[in-house]
C-alpha positions as CSV (number, residue, x, y, z in Angstrom):
1,M,-0.1,0.1,0.1
2,N,1.4,3.3,-0.9
3,K,-0.7,5.3,1.5
4,K,0.5,6.4,4.9
5,S,-1.0,4.6,7.9
6,I,-1.3,5.2,11.6
7,R,1.9,3.3,12.0
8,D,3.8,6.4,10.4
9,I,2.6,8.9,12.9
10,Q,4.1,9.6,16.4
11,W,1.0,9.8,18.5
12,P,1.8,11.1,22.0
13,G,0.0,14.4,22.6
14,K,-1.8,14.2,19.4
15,R,-5.6,14.1,18.7
16,A,-6.9,11.8,16.1
17,V,-10.0,12.5,14.1
18,V,-11.1,8.9,13.0
19,R,-13.7,8.3,10.4
20,V,-15.0,4.8,11.3
21,D,-17.9,2.8,9.5
22,F,-20.4,2.1,12.3
23,N,-23.3,1.8,9.8
24,V,-24.7,-1.4,11.5
25,P,-28.2,-2.9,11.7
26,I,-29.7,-1.4,14.8
27,E,-33.4,-1.5,16.0
28,H,-34.9,-0.1,19.2
29,G,-31.3,0.6,20.3
30,V,-30.2,-3.0,20.0
31,I,-27.3,-3.8,17.5
32,G,-28.0,-6.8,15.1
33,D,-24.5,-7.4,13.8
34,D,-21.4,-5.7,15.4
35,T,-18.9,-6.9,12.8
36,R,-18.1,-3.3,11.6
37,I,-17.7,-2.0,15.1
38,R,-15.4,-4.9,16.1
39,S,-13.4,-4.4,13.0
40,A,-12.5,-0.9,14.1
41,V,-11.4,-1.8,17.4
42,P,-7.7,-2.5,16.6
43,T,-7.3,0.9,15.2
44,I,-8.9,2.6,18.1
45,Q,-6.9,0.6,20.6
46,Y,-3.7,1.3,18.7
47,L,-4.3,5.0,19.1
48,V,-5.1,4.7,22.7
49,D,-2.0,2.6,23.3
50,H,0.2,5.0,21.5
51,G,-0.9,8.0,23.5
52,A,-3.4,9.7,21.2
53,S,-6.8,11.0,22.1
54,V,-9.6,9.9,19.8
55,V,-12.5,11.8,18.1
56,L,-14.7,9.3,16.3
57,M,-17.1,10.1,13.5
58,S,-19.5,7.8,11.5
59,H,-22.8,7.7,9.5
60,L,-25.7,5.5,10.4
61,G,-28.5,4.8,8.0
62,R,-30.0,7.3,5.7
63,P,-31.5,10.2,7.8
64,K,-31.6,12.3,4.8
65,N,-29.8,15.4,6.4
66,T,-32.1,15.7,9.4
67,V,-32.0,14.5,13.0
68,V,-33.8,10.9,13.3
69,E,-33.8,9.7,17.0
70,S,-33.5,6.0,16.1
71,L,-30.3,6.7,14.1
72,R,-28.3,8.4,16.9
73,L,-24.9,6.9,17.6
74,K,-25.2,6.7,21.5
75,P,-26.1,3.1,21.5
76,I,-23.1,2.3,19.4
77,A,-20.8,4.3,21.7
78,T,-22.2,2.2,24.6
79,H,-21.3,-1.1,22.9
80,L,-18.0,0.2,21.8
81,A,-17.1,1.0,25.4
82,E,-17.9,-2.6,26.4
83,L,-15.7,-3.9,23.6
84,L,-12.8,-1.5,24.5
85,K,-13.2,-1.8,28.2
86,Q,-13.1,2.0,28.6
87,P,-15.5,4.8,28.6
88,V,-16.6,6.3,25.1
89,T,-18.3,9.6,25.5
90,A,-21.0,10.3,23.0
91,I,-22.2,13.9,22.3
92,P,-25.3,14.9,20.2
93,D,-23.3,17.2,17.9
94,V,-21.9,16.4,14.4
95,A,-19.3,19.3,14.7
96,G,-19.3,22.9,15.7
97,P,-18.4,24.7,19.1
98,N,-19.8,22.1,21.5
99,A,-17.8,19.3,19.6
100,L,-14.7,21.5,19.5
101,S,-14.9,22.0,23.3
102,A,-15.4,18.3,24.0
103,A,-12.6,17.3,21.7
104,K,-10.2,19.8,23.3
105,A,-11.1,18.5,26.8
106,L,-9.9,15.1,26.0
107,S,-6.8,13.8,27.7
108,A,-4.4,11.0,26.2
109,G,-6.2,7.7,25.7
110,Q,-9.7,9.2,26.1
111,I,-12.4,8.7,23.3
112,L,-15.1,11.0,22.0
113,M,-17.8,10.0,19.6
114,L,-19.6,12.6,17.5
115,E,-23.3,12.4,16.4
116,N,-24.3,10.7,13.1
117,T,-22.5,12.7,10.3
118,R,-25.5,12.5,8.1
119,F,-27.7,14.5,10.4
120,D,-25.9,17.6,8.8
121,A,-26.7,18.4,5.2
122,R,-23.2,19.6,4.5
123,E,-21.9,16.0,5.0
124,E,-23.0,14.4,1.8
125,A,-22.5,17.7,-0.2
126,N,-18.8,17.5,0.8
127,D,-19.0,21.2,2.0
128,P,-15.7,22.6,2.9
129,S,-17.1,24.5,5.9
130,L,-18.0,21.3,7.5
131,A,-14.7,19.6,6.5
132,K,-13.0,22.6,8.2
133,E,-15.0,22.1,11.3
134,Y,-14.1,18.3,11.4
135,A,-10.4,19.3,11.0
136,A,-10.5,21.8,13.8
137,L,-11.2,18.7,16.2
138,G,-7.8,17.2,15.9
139,D,-4.2,17.1,14.6
140,V,-4.4,14.1,12.3
141,Y,-7.1,12.5,10.2
142,V,-7.4,8.7,10.2
143,N,-9.7,7.1,7.6
144,D,-10.7,3.5,8.8
145,A,-14.0,3.4,7.0
146,F,-13.4,1.3,4.0
147,G,-17.1,0.6,3.8
148,A,-17.6,4.4,3.1
149,A,-14.5,5.1,1.1
150,H,-16.3,5.2,-2.3
151,R,-18.2,8.3,-1.1
152,A,-16.7,11.8,-1.5
153,H,-18.2,13.3,1.6
154,A,-16.9,15.8,4.0
155,S,-16.0,13.1,6.6
156,T,-14.5,10.7,4.2
157,A,-12.6,12.9,1.7
158,G,-13.1,16.7,2.4
159,I,-11.4,16.8,5.7
160,A,-8.2,15.3,4.2
161,A,-7.6,18.7,2.5
162,Y,-7.1,20.3,6.0
163,L,-5.2,17.7,7.9
164,P,-2.4,15.1,7.5
165,A,-4.6,12.1,6.4
166,V,-3.6,8.4,7.0
167,A,-5.2,5.0,6.9
168,G,-6.3,3.0,9.9
169,L,-5.4,-0.6,10.3
170,L,-8.8,-1.9,8.8
171,M,-8.5,0.4,5.8
172,E,-4.8,-0.7,5.3
173,R,-5.8,-4.4,5.6
174,E,-8.7,-3.9,3.1
175,L,-6.5,-2.3,0.5
176,E,-3.7,-4.8,0.8
177,A,-6.3,-7.6,0.5
178,L,-8.3,-6.2,-2.4
179,A,-6.0,-3.8,-4.4
180,G,-2.8,-5.8,-3.5
181,T,-4.3,-9.0,-4.7
182,L,-5.6,-7.4,-8.0
183,A,-2.2,-6.1,-8.6
184,N,-0.2,-9.2,-8.0
185,P,-2.2,-12.4,-7.6
186,E,-0.8,-15.8,-7.1
187,R,-2.0,-17.9,-10.0
188,P,-4.3,-19.6,-10.8
189,F,-6.5,-16.6,-9.9
190,I,-10.3,-17.0,-10.1
191,T,-13.2,-14.8,-9.3
192,I,-16.8,-16.0,-8.5
193,I,-19.5,-13.3,-9.3
194,G,-23.1,-13.7,-8.3
195,G,-26.0,-11.7,-7.4
196,A,-29.4,-10.7,-9.2
197,K,-28.2,-8.3,-12.0
198,I,-25.4,-8.1,-14.5
199,S,-25.9,-4.5,-14.8
200,D,-24.8,-3.9,-11.1
201,K,-21.5,-5.7,-11.8
202,I,-20.7,-5.1,-15.4
203,G,-17.7,-2.9,-14.6
204,V,-16.4,-5.6,-12.2
205,I,-16.7,-8.2,-14.9
206,E,-15.1,-6.2,-17.5
207,N,-12.1,-5.2,-15.4
208,L,-11.6,-8.7,-14.0
209,L,-11.6,-10.4,-17.4
210,S,-8.4,-8.8,-18.1
211,K,-6.8,-10.1,-14.8
212,V,-8.3,-13.5,-13.8
213,D,-7.8,-17.0,-15.2
214,A,-11.3,-18.0,-14.7
215,L,-14.5,-16.1,-14.1
216,L,-17.4,-18.1,-12.7
217,I,-20.9,-16.6,-12.8
218,G,-24.0,-17.5,-10.6
219,G,-27.0,-16.1,-9.3
220,G,-29.7,-14.3,-11.2
221,M,-27.2,-12.5,-13.5
222,A,-26.1,-15.9,-14.9
223,N,-29.7,-16.2,-16.4
224,T,-28.9,-13.2,-18.7
225,F,-25.8,-14.8,-19.9
226,L,-27.6,-17.9,-20.6
227,L,-30.3,-16.1,-22.5
228,A,-27.8,-14.3,-24.5
229,Q,-26.5,-17.7,-25.6
230,G,-29.9,-18.5,-26.8
231,Y,-31.3,-20.7,-23.9
232,A,-34.8,-20.3,-22.9
233,M,-35.1,-19.1,-19.3
234,G,-38.8,-19.8,-18.6
235,D,-39.9,-17.3,-15.8
236,S,-36.3,-16.6,-14.5
237,L,-35.2,-13.2,-13.7
238,V,-33.4,-11.9,-16.7
239,E,-32.3,-8.4,-17.8
240,T,-33.2,-8.1,-21.4
241,A,-31.8,-4.7,-21.5
242,S,-28.5,-6.2,-20.6
243,L,-28.3,-8.8,-23.3
244,D,-25.9,-7.0,-25.4
245,L,-23.7,-6.4,-22.6
246,A,-23.7,-10.1,-21.7
247,K,-22.8,-11.0,-25.3
248,R,-20.0,-8.5,-25.2
249,M,-18.5,-9.9,-22.0
250,I,-18.6,-13.5,-23.5
251,D,-16.9,-12.2,-26.7
252,L,-14.4,-10.4,-24.5
253,A,-13.5,-13.5,-22.4
254,A,-13.0,-15.5,-25.6
255,A,-10.8,-12.7,-27.0
256,R,-8.5,-12.6,-24.0
257,G,-8.4,-16.4,-23.4
258,T,-10.2,-16.1,-20.1
259,K,-12.3,-18.9,-19.0
260,L,-16.0,-17.7,-18.4
261,L,-17.9,-20.5,-16.7
262,L,-21.6,-20.5,-16.6
263,P,-24.2,-22.9,-14.9
264,T,-24.9,-26.1,-16.8
265,D,-27.7,-27.1,-14.5
266,A,-29.9,-25.3,-12.1
267,V,-32.5,-25.7,-9.3
268,V,-35.8,-24.4,-10.7
269,A,-39.0,-23.7,-8.9
270,D,-42.7,-23.1,-10.0
271,A,-43.0,-20.0,-7.7
272,F,-40.6,-17.6,-6.0
273,S,-41.4,-19.1,-2.6
274,P,-39.7,-21.2,0.1
275,T,-42.3,-23.7,-0.2
276,A,-42.4,-24.0,-4.1
277,N,-42.1,-27.2,-6.0
278,T,-38.6,-27.7,-7.2
279,M,-36.4,-29.8,-9.4
280,V,-33.0,-30.0,-10.9
281,V,-32.7,-29.4,-14.8
282,A,-30.2,-28.6,-17.4
283,V,-30.0,-25.0,-18.1
284,T,-31.2,-26.0,-21.7
285,D,-34.3,-27.4,-20.2
286,V,-36.1,-24.6,-18.3
287,K,-39.7,-24.9,-19.0
288,P,-42.3,-22.0,-19.2
289,G,-43.6,-21.3,-15.6
290,W,-40.5,-22.3,-13.9
291,R,-37.6,-20.1,-12.7
292,I,-33.8,-20.6,-11.8
293,L,-33.3,-19.8,-8.2
294,D,-29.9,-21.6,-7.7
295,I,-27.1,-23.4,-9.5
296,G,-27.5,-27.3,-9.6
297,P,-25.3,-29.9,-8.3
298,A,-23.2,-30.5,-11.3
299,T,-22.3,-26.8,-11.6
300,R,-21.7,-26.8,-7.7
301,A,-19.0,-29.5,-8.3
302,V,-17.4,-27.8,-11.3
303,Y,-17.2,-24.4,-9.4
304,A,-15.9,-26.2,-6.1
305,A,-13.1,-27.9,-8.3
306,Q,-12.1,-24.6,-9.7
307,V,-11.7,-23.2,-6.2
308,A,-9.8,-26.2,-5.1
309,A,-7.3,-25.8,-7.9
310,A,-6.9,-22.0,-7.4
311,K,-4.1,-20.1,-5.5
312,T,-6.2,-16.9,-5.3
313,V,-10.1,-16.6,-5.2
314,I,-12.4,-13.5,-4.9
315,W,-15.9,-14.2,-4.2
316,N,-18.6,-11.5,-4.6
317,G,-22.4,-12.4,-4.7
318,P,-24.5,-15.4,-3.9
319,M,-25.3,-18.2,-6.4
320,G,-28.8,-18.4,-5.7
321,V,-31.7,-17.2,-3.4
322,F,-29.8,-18.3,-0.3
323,E,-32.2,-16.8,2.2
324,M,-34.5,-19.6,1.3
325,P,-33.0,-23.0,2.3
326,A,-34.3,-24.7,-0.8
327,F,-32.1,-22.5,-2.9
328,A,-29.0,-22.0,-0.5
329,E,-27.0,-25.1,-1.5
330,G,-25.1,-23.4,-4.4
331,T,-24.0,-20.5,-2.2
332,R,-23.3,-23.1,0.6
333,A,-21.0,-25.1,-1.8
334,V,-19.0,-22.1,-2.8
335,A,-18.6,-21.1,0.8
336,Q,-17.4,-24.6,1.8
337,A,-15.1,-24.8,-1.1
338,L,-13.5,-21.5,-0.1
339,A,-13.3,-22.7,3.6
340,D,-11.7,-26.0,2.6
341,S,-9.2,-24.4,0.1
342,S,-5.7,-23.5,0.8
343,A,-6.0,-20.5,-1.6
344,K,-5.9,-16.8,-0.6
345,S,-9.7,-16.3,-0.2
346,I,-11.4,-12.9,-0.2
347,V,-15.1,-12.4,0.3
348,G,-16.7,-9.0,-0.5
349,G,-20.3,-7.8,-1.0
350,G,-23.1,-7.8,1.7
351,D,-24.9,-10.8,0.6
352,S,-21.9,-13.2,0.2
353,V,-20.4,-12.0,3.5
354,A,-23.9,-12.6,5.1
355,A,-24.0,-16.1,3.6
356,I,-20.6,-17.2,4.7
357,E,-21.1,-15.9,8.2
358,Q,-24.5,-17.5,8.4
359,M,-22.8,-20.7,7.4
360,G,-20.3,-20.5,10.2
361,L,-17.3,-20.5,7.8
362,A,-16.1,-16.9,8.0
363,E,-13.1,-17.7,10.2
364,R,-11.8,-20.2,7.5
365,V,-11.3,-17.5,4.7
366,S,-8.4,-15.3,4.4
367,H,-10.2,-11.9,4.3
368,I,-13.9,-10.8,4.7
369,S,-14.3,-7.2,3.3
370,T,-16.4,-4.9,5.3
371,G,-17.2,-2.6,2.3
372,G,-20.0,-3.7,-0.1
373,G,-20.1,-0.8,-2.6
374,A,-16.5,0.1,-1.9
375,S,-15.1,-3.5,-2.6
376,L,-17.2,-3.5,-5.8
377,E,-15.9,-0.1,-7.0
378,L,-12.3,-1.2,-6.2
379,L,-12.9,-4.4,-8.1
380,E,-14.0,-2.3,-11.0
381,G,-10.7,-0.5,-11.0
382,R,-12.2,2.8,-9.8
383,V,-10.3,5.2,-7.6
384,L,-12.0,5.5,-4.2
385,P,-12.3,9.2,-3.1
386,G,-11.8,8.3,0.6
387,V,-8.5,6.4,-0.4
388,D,-7.3,9.0,-3.0
389,A,-7.5,11.7,-0.3
390,L,-4.9,9.9,2.0
391,N,-1.3,11.0,2.0
392,N,1.1,9.0,0.1
393,R,4.1,7.5,1.6
């Protein structure tokens, strides 16, 4: 990584303004999944242990530039304090005079959490006035919010114009895992792409076709590729507007000598329902009134074999409607293959992360990305504003 990190700063006596990603599911003050909070703990602990005081800022949900009581960060501050085993003071201010006073009152090792950044309309507008108010709160800006790094907001990019700006440990790890792997993968290098729509991931597919040895497609997007090859898809989800894109990707893979693997069989159902009638058919034999909701057993075996032979694997997106047990086996097979593999394995994207955690296999992969949209844009080859704003080494 060519960006400076918190390891490059002498922290005693300094105040760190740290952008974290605490955008977690929360209902009635109860946190549903604290993965993103736990992921930020090493950075916060490092700063505290090295003599810094810490000012934390994060967004939560989509309050649309106004105060929403259910989206306040106080419950998250309480939970973080339990994880860190030390007090975390939450204030009801995003920035401004009260926040400045509270920040200046911090002693070394103390932690302050600002209110939800998206309560202020200037945040998403990347308003320099808010960026300057954030910058006044400390001496060094630390971005540890990889999940928000694709946003050019005042707290993710704008502030870096007014303070030395470095990566936190989570940001560093994410960039090394994703950008580092793309730049210099151990081969064979394969990527598994799933999810509903090809249009959501066309940039990813196009960028990866020039880098991988094999690209494996599953999920609803595979139906559009299969339709582009002339197979009837019955009542399956397809994007007719993306058929030309699918054909172009097939031609591009052939021109570049990249293996593009599509399902050969599928689990089909007569309704989009967990209690629907199901059967396994070849993708050449999907009848009207039936829809593909998962990859079939033959495809699972082929994809698992590809994973077993690989040295580097990136997985983004489920193979089927994994939320319904009848259509979860394709996703489960990929997750199990990754867990059993000795390859460097990276899982990104909300649904595939949720699936591998739900299946209890998260501890057996090399890296699980905390950034859905950010990891996708990085895989597309885009420059992330929150990363670009950090100081180079």
